[in-house]
N, C-alpha and C positions, 0 to 999 in steps of 0.2 A: 765661861765654857767656848772652847774653840769648835767651830764647824767649818770654817774656811780658811785656808792658808795661803798667803801670798808668796810665791818664791821668785827671787830675783836671780838671774843667772846669765851666763853668757850666750851670745849668739854665735860663738865659736866653740870648737870642741877642746881646744886647748892643747898642749903638748903632751899630755899624759892620758891614756885611756881610762884611768881611774877617775877622771872628772866626769866623763859620760856615764860611766857606771854608777857614779854616786848620783848623778841627776836621775837616772833610770831607776834607782833604787829609792830615792826621795818620792818619786811620782807615784811608784807602786804602793810605798807605804802610807801616803796620804789617801789614796784610794782605798786601799784594804781597811783603813779606819772609818771609811765613810765620810770622810772630809772632802770638801770642794777644793780643788786647785785653782788659784788665781795666778796668772803669770802674764808674760809680755806678749803672747799671741804669736809668736814666730814659729817657723818650722825647721829651723837651722840649729846648729851647734847643740850645746848641751840643754838649751831651751827646748828644742824639738825633741830631745831624747826624754826629758822629764814629761812633756805633754803626753807623748805617744806611750810612755809607760803608764801613766795614770789612765788613760784612756783603755788601754789593753787590759788593765786590772778591773775596769768596769767603773771607774771613776767619773765623777762630773768634773768638767774643765772649763773655766772661764778665762778666755783670751782677750787681752785689752791691748790694742795696738794703734799708733796713731796713723793717720790717713798716708802721711809720706812713706812710712815703712811698709804699711799695707799694699801700697802699689809696687813695691820692690821685691817682696818675697812670696814664696808659696805658702800655702796654708794646710795645716791638720784640719780634719773635719772635728771640730770641737763641739761641746754641748752648747756653747754659745761663744760668739765672737763680737766684741764691742769695737767699733772703729771711732777714734776719737779725732779731734781737729788738731791737736798738738800734745807735746809731751807732758806738759803741765796737767792738762785734763785727763790725761792717761793715768799719771801716777795718782791724782785725786780719786778717780774711779777704782783704781786697783786697791787703794787704802780704804775706801768706802765699802768695799765687797769683801774685806778680810778681817779676820779676827787675830791673826798673827802673821809675822813676816819671817821668813828665812832667807838668807844669802848664801848661794852656792859659790864656787868659783866663777869669776867673770871679770870683766874690765872696768872701764870708765863708768859706764851706764850702771853696772851692778853697784859699784861703790857708791855712787851719787845717790842712787835709790836707798841703800842700806843706811847712809849717814842722814839722809833726810827723815826716815821714818824713825830712827833712833832719836834724833834730835826732837822731833815732834813728841815722842814719848817723854823726853827729858823735860821738856817745858810744858807739858800738859795738854797737848792738843789731842792726845788719845792715850789710852791705857794698855794698848795691845803690845804683847811680848814681842821682842825682836831678838833673832838668833842667827848664828853662823854655823854652817856645817863645814867643819875643819876636814879638809881631804888632803892627805899626804903633805901636810905642813903648808898648804897654800897660804892660809891666813896667819901663820905664824910670825913673819915679819911685821904684819899690820898689828896684831895684838901686841907685839914687843914695842912698837911705835907708840900705841894707845897708853901702854903702861908708863912709857916715858913721859908723854904729854900730862899724864895723871900725877907722877912724881915730880914734874915741874910745876904743878899747880893749875893746869889748864882744864882738866877733867877731874871732877870729884870721884874719889874711889868708889863710892856707892853708885854712881852712874856707870862707871866702867864695870862694875861687878853685875850690873843690871843686863848687860849684853850676855844672852845665853849662848854658850859654846859647846858642842859636842861632835864626836867623830863618826856618828851613826844616826841615820835619819830617825828610826825608832826613838832612840834615846833623846835626841833633839826634841822631838814632838812631845815626848813625856815631860821634858823639862820646860818646854814653852806652856804646856797645860798646867804646871805647877807653879809657874812664875808668879810672883808677887806684884801688887800694884807699884807703879814707879813711885819714888819718892821725889817730892817737888824740888826743883832746881834751887829756889831760894825758900829757907824756911819762913814761916810766917813771921812778919816784922811786928815787933811790939810797939804800940803808940806811945 
């Protein structure tokens, strides 16, 4: 059962208004479902739009931010803000507080967070579903590359299929709630 959703996303608004609109729609949808939003704690870019929309819809929002970034940015009045010593502690706290993960459009930090939690699921460190919100084809090149990596034998098809992808926040949350437990990276070895 999902009661808390971690969303990774950009601290920039990006080149298209659709990115900020999708972030706000995701924050609203999470709040309207009575789920808690866990996110990176910032007030800027689509990250800020996500948090403000969830709060405006009456949602509970947990921000987790490393001290170095905390000192550089303004903050939304969140339900709770946790300040960590570094990025590793931040990601561990976000993962611990969440039942599912979503990546919205973003940059290097978003990609790194997405791939880490997806890899953790693949190798069995957690069983929490991982998804992408596809906004105006933003993730299409990445999905194509991942398909290529699979066809070249570097990602098993079942692990590629394990990544939940949808173009609408409500549909993505529905699919994450229905996601099956991950299959192990390596089948049980016979003695």
